[in-house]
C-alpha positions, 0 to 999 in steps of 0.5 A: 333369616339374615336381617342385615340385608334388609337394613335399608328398609329397617332403617327407613321403617324406624325413621317413618315411625319415629317421625310419627312419634315426634309429631305426638310430642312436639307442640303445635308451634314447633311442628315444622321441625318434623320436616327437617328431622325427616330430611336429616334422617333420610340423608343419614340413611342415604349415606349408610346405604351408599357408602356402606351397603352399596360397596360392602354387602354381598360381594360374592353373589348377585342375589341374596334371598331372604329365607327362613333357616328351616326352609319355610317359604313365608318370608321368602321373596326378597332379593338384594343385589347391586341393581336393587341398591342402585334403585334405592339410591334414586328413591332416596334422592326423590324423597329428599327433594320432595321433602325439601319442596314440601317445606317451601310449599306448606306453611309452618303451621300446616296441619298433620305435618307428622302424618304427611312426612311419614307417608312420604317415607312409607311410600319410599319404603314401598318402592324399596321393597318393590325393586327387591321383590322376587315373588309375585305376592311380595310384589303385590304387598310392596305395590300396595305399600307404595300406593296407599300412602300416595292416595292419602297424600294426593288428597292432603289438602282436604279443604281444596276440592281439586285435591280431594278429587285428585285423591279420589280419582287416584284411589279408584284407578289404583283399586282397579290397578290392584285388582288387575295385578292380583287377578293376574297373579292368581292366573299365573299361579293357577297355570304354573303352581308357583309365584316365585320368580326363580321358578320362571327362569328355568327353561320352558315355563314362559317360552313363546310356545308355552304362551301360545299353548296356555291362554290362562298364563298369557292372560295372567301376564297381560293383566300384570303388565296392564297393572304396571302400565297403569302405575307408570301412566303408559297409554292407554292406561294414562287417564288418571295422570293429568287430573291427579297431577293438577289437583294434588299438592305439587311436592306430592306430584313431584314424588309421584311423577318419579319414584313410583314410576322408577320402581315399576321400571325396576320391577319390569326388568325383574319380572318380564325381562330377567325371568321371562327372557325366553318369550322376549320377542313377545314382550318386545312387541308389547313394550314397543306398542305401549312405548309408541302410543305413549310417546305420540299421545303424550306429546299430542295432548301436551301441545295445547296445555296451559296448566304447568302440572297438566303439561308435565303430566303429559310430558311424563307420559311421553318420557315413559314412552322413551323408557318403554323403547329401552325395555323393548330393546332389552326384551328383543335381545337373546339372553346370552348376548351379554354385550348387547344386553349391557348396552340396553340395560345401561341405557335404561338405567342412565335415563332413569337418572336423567329423568329423575333429576330433570323432572324433579328440578322442573317440579321444584320450579313449579312448586315455587310458582304454585305455592303462590297460586301460579300454575299456568304457562302465562304466569311464566311471562317475563319471569326471567327479568325478575327471577333469573335463577328460577328461570334458568333452572327451569329452562335447563330442566325443560331442555333436558326433558326435550333432549337438547345437548349438553343436558343429561336428557340428550345423552340419555335419549341417545343411549336409548336410541342407540340400544333400540337401533342395535336391536333393529327397532328402526321404526321405533327409533324414528318415531322416538326422534320425531316425538322428541322434535315435536316435544320442543314445541311445548317445552320452548313455549314455556321458555318463550314465555319466560324470556321473550314475552312481557308479563301481562300481570304482576306475578309476585313470588317473593324471595325463594325459600333458601333450601328450595333455592339450594335444591334447584341450584343443585338439580340444575347443576347435576343435569348439566354436569352429568350431561357433560360427564355421563361416565359419572352415571355410566360407571354406577350402572356398570357396577349395578349390572356386572353380576346381574347379567350373569343370571337372576 
């Protein structure tokens, strides 16, 4: 087996274990160094992946399957291509920002710092493996590796009842999700006799006719789709998100709101769009219904939220609805219509980048506020007069999530709606535009509190933590920069798709 293709995962695993070992040797007063070491190590891995493996690995093939020299199947099931590397870069950015936010959120003498930072890295490793998985069992194992550290991280503040409640709720809902996923995999295996996604590409196995004739296969795939919808908090599988977001530590929520959801979007592309394109019309309607419900319910529930983290939870549900619009457009296109498929794929990948920076920047500001105990919309009153930089960055991220030009969120939504319009999903485009208008109410409500309303109480935040302030500046700058020059990301998306569209 050629281990060079798994170098990013191996490096990340070594870093995670190294962080745990470092925690063992450092005295208590120097535990804060662990966070900086995690950031430095992950930054080096990002440089290696981006500038070495991202351009040099596998120039002659879109997919490289990991397999034993003797043809054994135990280690099969992982594929490394430009698309997987695209997603892995996003995971590392999300993890890096979550680590920086953690330094500002927790005190230097906070307990279990080694375990905390290692768990974030292990969850990132799970995301890495999930987008490279090409076997249903490998998907399940990667799914669990991504999820289990997050259950622990959500309840990290063990003396805080809300954090313990958030961890318990997420664990219980995650257990149901895992059961759905594993049961769906068993049904698919019972029907097809294989868990290898490559065997699902051949003509016939997952066609509309086969789905109509084989209820076991159909139920298995629907169970898998339901499990993945749970993880991205798509309606009606969204119940866990608001409570978990409100109770968990804010840096953990920032990571939870971005990395696992992006990983599942990447997995949906592989499982339902690439491997089962002959039943595209069925999956297009499935994604469209989930997307319509998520956009509408998420917006309506966010309108009256006062807690910033709950508001962003419902906002995240709405954002997942927009992603599902793009996935529906992709699924509705025939496999051989490469130009139209490329437009749809590029739209989804571009919006992934837009969502990552907009959401993480917003949560960076919420981290700054919640570290001092302020988590409500009212706590933002008059914020611009005392903390203009923080307020400006928050405004930029909110406008991007709302889809206001020239922010990157506007360009991302435009691409998604164009792709859906090209796929003749006119009703879904109209609903998406309407929901974008509705979302302005609760996003601008926060802006109104910051810039128009007078403070009702003195909110003392203190001087921003320098790494956090730097991260906020960079996040806000990137949101505007990519919005003005979208080609910076479009070119990356094109390079990730050039070989991928010729066949998985």
